[in-house]
C-alpha angles and dihedrals in degrees: 000000000000123000088236090072092057092047091057102247108157127168092235126117123244087250092064094248119137109268115248086233092064091067093055121089123183091214092065108081093211093049089047092053091049090048091052091054092049091050092051095046103039109024107030094061089054092054089049092056093070121089096222094098130232093059092287129159127198111246093240090056091048089052091055088051092052091048090057107090089208088071104021092062091068095060120086112248099245092047090049089058091051091050093047089052088056099046089046098051099033103048098154101046135079136233128218122223090244091058091045090049093051093048095050092048091044094239113156099336104149111142097260094050092047091051090049093049094049092045089052093049090048091058092107094040104052130054116237117228112257097009148009123052119075099310134271128347095261091057092051091047090051092050091045089059093046094052097040109145092357085115133356111296094241090059090047090051090053093045104045100062091057097040118117130182089232105131094017121221092272107153101073094041092046097049090047093051091049091052091050093048093049092047092051092047092048092050091050092048097043099043096251102331112115100201122074097209096203097042114136089229104061122085114253124174089226091058102047092128087071094079097188089071088072088075107014092069087081090078095070131058133202094228143348092265092060090046092049094051092048093045089053092050094046095048102036095040106016099049095055090045090053091049093054104032100030129244100277094060092049091045093054093047092045098048092045088054091051095050093043089052095054093043092053088047091053093050100043108031105037100178102042131082130222138228136163139066095257092114093060094036092051092045094059091039093053093043088054092051091048091050090050090052092051092047097036097125093051098048128091093015102111107133091202094062118106118241092248091053093044091053094043093049095039112147098224090047089051090052092050091050090051093050091052093049091048092048093052095046096043091045091053089049093051091049093050092046101046111013112033113082097232120159090222119037130192128207131250099211090108090076091058093041091053093049091049093050091046092049092052098042100036096089102043095039108029107028103071121014091193094069130060117234091242090057090066130070089226089061094056092043092052090048090054092047093048093049091047089049095049091045092050091049093048090051092049090051089053102046103031112099099191098087122106116264113287115248113213 
């Protein structure tokens, strides 16, 4: 008797009709051939959608699939009970498509071979005693605190045991250190002023033909307060995001925010230059907020968290803190741009550009780490919107005649 029977898993549809799976029998050769075709056409593509590699699916995702009558009805009743036993008693492992295929077709599923198959599939999901995995327990506990509410806890529980600092989360730390070093060097060279006004890196409306300026402006900051705010966002928000979602996702979101910020600046504020990493920082910040909104019901519900940690990492509290930080930084930028009598002013469009990029890229890049952006309709839609936006801004820069004279 399988545990699945006692849990009430039956291959019947919610409408009460007999499930299609109940008419299949793996003993009948014709049924078996039809079942193989169904597995290849309907189930294999689902296993291939996940980023784990080797056509593997986490057990909790497989359980959701088996709970869906649109898929459950294709599996013979006795094989469904075997699968439900496995997903019930192996909740933190994974299963490969090959193992799933063999179980459904009843090929080599004695208890010892099933245990071996699941154990092999779980290699990347469970930490081996005395080695492998992501290190010792204290390291995992530290990471667990760092990435709290960055993604749903069940995804973090699947992710942490297989995480390795190879390669380490280098992008956010590297870009932050470069920005700090360049600011310190600029202050030392310019007797306290942090912006080299004639640097070939900052964005200037008279140098728009030097296209690299549309993203290299992120290396300089107008003052230490701007630098401090951006460093806080990049380290406190960006580093955990890079740990969970990998550096390349964060890199794309960050650079898109930087480019979007400078393009909006060139279109809306024609006589003012731009410095600072706010475009990139606000892109990852907004993407994180959008991901929290999409995953709201699955965040902050880890029963193993202490009360102190639950309160400190509370999602609504995090949103309030983000709003306060943004209000202070944007308010300071508005004051400097419009109210303070500086000889040289710098624009504030990077804030809006970062928010726009983060809003567009939050769902495909920061909602679900198990799926690549190009495997989602939102990813292709956002790519089209971004290309259309960049193209529109480039055309505007070419045809608009209200810019100051270009200096070659």
